C-alpha positions as CSV (number, residue, x, y, z in Angstrom):
1,M,0.1,0.1,-0.1
2,L,1.4,3.5,-1.1
3,P,0.9,6.4,1.0
4,P,-0.7,9.4,-0.4
5,M,0.5,12.8,-0.2
6,N,-2.4,15.1,1.1
7,E,-4.6,12.6,1.9
8,S,-8.6,13.3,0.7
9,G,-11.1,10.8,1.9
10,E,-10.5,7.1,2.7
11,V,-8.8,5.7,-0.2
12,S,-6.6,3.5,-0.2
13,V,-4.2,2.4,-3.3
14,V,-2.3,-0.9,-4.1
15,S,0.1,-0.5,-7.3
16,R,1.7,-3.4,-9.4
17,E,4.1,-3.0,-12.5
18,F,4.6,-5.5,-15.6
19,G,7.3,-5.1,-18.0
20,V,6.3,-5.0,-21.4
21,S,9.1,-3.6,-23.4
22,G,12.7,-2.7,-23.3
23,P,13.5,0.6,-21.6
24,D,13.9,2.4,-25.0
25,A,10.7,1.3,-27.0
26,G,8.4,4.0,-24.9
27,P,5.1,3.3,-23.9
28,Y,3.2,6.4,-23.8
29,A,-0.5,6.2,-24.2
30,L,-2.6,3.2,-23.6
31,A,-6.5,2.1,-23.8
32,E,-9.0,-0.6,-23.5
33,G,-10.3,-2.1,-26.5
34,S,-13.6,-3.5,-27.1
35,D,-12.1,-7.2,-27.0
36,G,-11.3,-6.2,-23.3
37,A,-7.3,-6.1,-24.0
38,L,-5.6,-3.5,-23.1
39,W,-3.7,-1.5,-25.8
40,F,-0.8,0.8,-26.0
41,T,1.6,2.4,-27.9
42,L,5.2,1.9,-28.1
43,V,6.2,5.3,-28.8
44,H,10.3,4.8,-29.6
45,Q,9.6,1.3,-31.2
46,G,7.1,2.2,-33.7
47,A,5.0,-0.3,-32.2
48,V,1.3,-0.9,-31.1
49,A,0.9,-3.4,-28.8
50,R,-1.5,-5.7,-27.0
51,R,-1.8,-6.8,-23.7
52,D,-4.4,-10.3,-23.4
53,P,-7.1,-9.9,-20.4
54,G,-6.4,-13.2,-19.7
55,D,-3.1,-14.6,-19.1
56,G,-1.5,-10.9,-19.9
57,K,0.3,-12.0,-23.0
58,V,1.9,-8.9,-25.1
59,S,1.6,-8.7,-28.8
60,V,3.4,-6.2,-30.3
61,H,2.7,-5.1,-33.8
62,P,4.8,-2.9,-35.9
63,V,3.3,0.6,-37.6
64,G,4.3,4.1,-38.7
65,A,7.3,6.2,-36.6
66,G,6.1,7.7,-33.5
67,P,2.5,6.1,-32.2
68,T,1.2,8.6,-29.6
69,L,-2.1,8.4,-28.5
70,I,-4.3,5.6,-29.0
71,A,-8.6,5.4,-28.5
72,A,-10.9,2.4,-29.3
73,G,-13.3,3.2,-32.3
74,P,-17.1,2.4,-32.4
75,D,-16.1,-0.5,-35.7
76,G,-14.6,-2.1,-32.3
77,A,-10.9,-1.5,-33.9
78,M,-8.5,0.6,-32.1
79,W,-7.3,4.1,-33.6
80,F,-4.1,5.7,-33.3
81,T,-2.1,8.7,-34.4
82,E,1.8,8.5,-36.2
83,Y,3.1,11.7,-35.0
84,R,6.2,11.4,-37.0
85,T,4.8,9.4,-40.5
86,H,2.1,11.8,-40.2
87,R,-1.1,9.3,-40.5
88,I,-3.6,8.1,-38.5
89,G,-3.8,4.1,-37.8
90,R,-6.3,1.5,-37.5
91,I,-6.0,-2.0,-35.9
92,T,-8.1,-5.0,-35.4
93,S,-7.9,-7.2,-32.5
94,D,-5.7,-10.0,-34.7
95,G,-3.1,-7.3,-35.1
96,S,-4.2,-6.3,-38.8
97,C,-3.2,-2.8,-39.6
98,S,-4.3,-0.1,-41.9
99,A,-3.0,3.7,-42.0
100,F,-5.0,6.9,-43.6
101,V,-2.9,10.4,-44.5
102,P,-4.5,13.7,-43.7
103,P,-4.8,16.2,-46.6
104,T,-2.5,19.0,-44.8
105,P,1.4,17.5,-44.7
106,E,3.4,17.3,-41.7
107,G,0.8,17.9,-39.5
108,G,2.2,15.8,-36.3
109,P,-0.9,13.7,-35.7
110,F,-1.3,13.9,-31.6
111,G,-4.6,13.4,-30.1
112,I,-7.8,11.3,-31.0
113,A,-11.0,10.7,-29.6
114,A,-14.1,8.7,-31.3
115,G,-16.9,11.6,-31.4
116,A,-20.6,11.1,-30.8
117,D,-21.2,11.1,-34.3
118,G,-19.6,7.6,-34.8
119,A,-16.2,9.1,-36.6
120,M,-12.6,9.6,-35.2
121,W,-11.4,12.8,-34.3
122,F,-7.7,14.1,-34.2
123,T,-6.0,17.0,-33.9
124,L,-2.8,17.7,-35.8
125,S,-0.9,19.8,-33.7
126,A,1.8,20.9,-35.9
127,V,-0.6,23.0,-38.5
128,D,-2.9,24.0,-35.8
129,R,-6.1,21.5,-37.2
130,V,-8.5,19.4,-36.2
131,G,-9.1,16.4,-38.8
132,R,-12.6,13.9,-38.6
133,V,-11.7,10.5,-40.1
134,T,-14.9,8.2,-41.1
135,M,-14.8,4.4,-40.7
136,D,-13.8,3.8,-44.2
137,G,-11.2,6.1,-44.1
138,E,-12.8,9.8,-45.3
139,I,-11.2,12.6,-43.7
140,T,-12.2,16.4,-43.5
141,E,-10.1,18.5,-41.8
142,Y,-11.2,22.0,-40.4
143,A,-9.1,25.3,-37.9
144,A,-8.4,24.5,-35.0
145,P,-9.9,27.3,-32.3
146,G,-6.3,27.8,-31.1
147,A,-2.3,27.1,-31.6
148,F,-0.9,23.7,-31.0
149,P,-4.1,21.3,-30.6
150,S,-2.9,18.4,-28.7
151,A,-5.2,16.3,-26.6
152,I,-9.0,15.8,-27.7
153,T,-11.9,14.5,-25.8
154,A,-15.6,14.1,-26.8
155,G,-17.8,16.2,-24.3
156,P,-21.4,15.7,-22.8
157,D,-22.3,18.3,-25.3
158,G,-21.7,16.4,-28.1
159,A,-18.9,18.4,-29.0
160,L,-15.2,17.8,-28.9
161,W,-13.1,19.6,-26.4
162,M,-9.1,20.2,-27.0
163,T,-6.2,21.4,-24.9
164,L,-4.3,24.0,-26.9
165,N,-1.4,23.5,-25.8
166,Q,0.8,26.8,-27.0
167,G,-2.3,28.4,-26.7
168,N,-2.9,28.6,-23.1
169,A,-6.3,27.7,-23.7
170,I,-9.3,25.0,-24.1
171,G,-10.9,24.8,-27.7
172,R,-14.2,23.6,-28.0
173,L,-15.1,22.4,-32.2
174,D,-18.9,21.5,-32.8
175,P,-19.0,18.4,-35.5
176,D,-19.5,20.8,-38.3
177,G,-16.3,22.8,-37.3
178,T,-17.6,25.8,-35.6
179,G,-14.7,26.5,-32.7
180,A,-14.7,28.3,-30.2
181,V,-11.5,29.1,-27.3
182,H,-11.5,29.6,-23.8
183,P,-8.4,31.2,-22.4
184,L,-6.6,29.8,-19.5
185,P,-6.5,32.3,-16.0
186,T,-2.9,30.9,-15.3
187,A,0.2,32.1,-18.2
188,G,2.1,29.7,-19.0
189,A,-0.3,26.9,-18.0
190,A,0.9,24.5,-21.2
191,P,-2.6,22.0,-21.2
192,V,-1.9,18.9,-22.4
193,G,-4.3,15.9,-21.0
194,I,-8.5,16.2,-20.9
195,A,-11.2,13.6,-20.4
196,A,-15.2,14.3,-19.7
197,G,-15.3,13.8,-15.5
198,P,-18.0,12.1,-14.2
199,D,-19.7,15.7,-13.1
200,G,-21.1,16.6,-16.5
201,A,-17.5,18.9,-16.9
202,L,-14.2,18.3,-19.0
203,W,-11.1,18.2,-16.8
204,F,-7.6,19.1,-18.1
205,T,-3.6,19.3,-17.1
206,E,-1.6,22.3,-16.7
207,I,2.1,20.5,-17.4
208,G,3.7,24.6,-17.3
209,A,1.8,25.5,-14.3
210,G,1.0,22.2,-11.8
211,R,-2.6,22.4,-11.8
212,I,-5.5,20.8,-12.6
213,G,-8.1,22.5,-14.3
214,R,-12.1,21.9,-15.0
215,I,-13.9,23.5,-17.5
216,T,-17.8,23.3,-17.8
217,V,-19.8,23.1,-21.3
218,D,-20.6,27.0,-20.8
219,G,-16.9,27.5,-20.5
220,E,-16.4,28.4,-16.6
221,I,-12.9,27.2,-15.5
222,T,-11.2,26.2,-12.0
223,E,-7.9,25.8,-11.4
224,Y,-6.1,23.6,-8.6
225,T,-2.8,23.9,-7.6
226,L,-1.0,20.5,-7.4
227,P,0.9,19.9,-3.8
228,D,3.9,19.9,-6.2
229,P,3.9,22.5,-8.9
230,A,6.7,20.9,-10.5
231,C,5.3,17.5,-11.2
232,R,4.2,18.2,-14.3
233,P,0.8,16.6,-15.0
234,H,0.2,15.2,-18.2
235,A,-2.1,12.9,-18.9
236,V,-6.1,12.4,-17.3
237,T,-9.2,10.3,-17.1
238,A,-11.9,9.6,-15.5
239,G,-11.3,6.5,-12.5
240,P,-13.4,3.2,-11.1
241,D,-14.1,5.7,-7.9
242,G,-15.7,8.5,-9.4
243,A,-12.2,10.7,-9.2
244,M,-10.3,12.3,-11.9
245,W,-6.9,10.3,-12.0
246,F,-3.7,11.7,-13.7
247,T,-0.2,11.0,-14.6
248,E,2.9,13.3,-12.7
249,W,5.2,12.9,-15.4
250,G,8.0,15.3,-13.6
251,S,7.9,13.4,-9.8
252,G,7.1,9.7,-11.0
253,R,4.0,9.6,-9.3
254,V,0.3,9.8,-10.4
255,G,-2.5,12.0,-8.8
256,R,-6.0,11.8,-7.8
257,I,-8.4,15.0,-7.7
258,T,-12.4,14.5,-6.5
259,V,-15.1,16.4,-8.5
260,D,-15.1,18.7,-5.3
261,G,-11.3,19.6,-5.7
262,Q,-9.6,17.3,-3.1
263,V,-6.2,16.1,-4.5
264,S,-3.8,13.3,-3.4
265,S,-0.4,12.0,-4.9
266,Y,1.1,8.6,-4.8
267,A,4.7,7.5,-6.1
268,L,5.3,4.5,-8.2
269,S,8.5,2.2,-8.4
270,R,10.6,5.2,-8.8
271,P,11.0,8.9,-9.3
272,D,12.3,8.6,-13.1
273,C,9.9,6.0,-14.3
274,E,8.2,8.9,-16.5
275,P,4.1,7.9,-16.3
276,H,2.6,9.3,-19.6
277,G,-0.7,7.7,-20.5
278,I,-3.6,6.7,-18.0
279,A,-7.3,4.6,-18.3
280,P,-9.3,2.4,-16.6
281,H,-9.1,-0.9,-17.3
282,D,-10.0,-4.4,-15.6
283,G,-11.8,-2.3,-12.4
284,A,-8.3,-0.6,-12.0
285,L,-6.3,2.3,-13.5
286,W,-3.4,1.5,-15.6
287,C,-0.3,4.0,-16.6
288,A,2.2,3.5,-19.2
289,L,5.6,3.7,-17.9
290,E,8.0,5.2,-20.1
291,T,10.7,3.3,-18.8
292,G,9.2,0.2,-20.2
293,S,6.2,-1.0,-17.4
294,L,2.8,-0.6,-17.1
295,A,1.4,-0.2,-13.7
296,R,-1.9,-1.5,-12.4
297,I,-2.9,1.1,-9.6
298,E,-6.3,-0.4,-7.9
299,V,-8.1,1.5,-5.9
300,T,-10.4,0.6,-2.8
301,A,-12.8,2.8,-1.0
């Protein structure tokens, strides 16, 4: 059992790590698939991997260079961005891969999420655009609401919400391409991760300011300062316990924030394990450690 900082509520956390790659492969992002498996990207190895839900066996599938974020699609496949090869990838449970090239070249695809309209939406961070790809590979692009769109998620209002990392703002995009921008109160916040919360709001990380932010669908923003302002919060997700969980890339920890803003933080195996992606799977939280492991974080109220 790992002791928290700034204890908030009766929560116990047990963490266990599973080696899935060499230390140079770079497990980066992860997501549960419709097949019940845990899928994750190996950003430096140029591969996408699948961890079997039964025996834990890991299958590695080579793809294009720089696979970054990954998300389950409405077609039962996993969809992911290939940052360095400027492609959107698709992989099925048997390992069959295909890829689609956005029209604007050298876009740096990064974030990806399923939209309420049955398509996948992704960010082209290097060219300030947002793309939409249908299940048969048809791509449409729209201007992003601001600079360097990064992570993206579907909101409870049917729109797509994204972090504008270099614009220091949160962006909103309707399915018809109409955009809106919500500037952050804190300068240099550099938001990265974003996820829908159980409270009907969107939650995001401020890697530059060491804060967690919350924005309502009406655009009201609240920021919460973390115990360690230098922890560099990266990814965020809704946990099975009704709280939001996030990775602290700079400190080798995972953090938890309740919907009323109470924060706690938990150490992983070592301070330099470099936690990036975090996602719910099999009743627990799973975290990708760039040093070559996945951490399973079991939460007990």
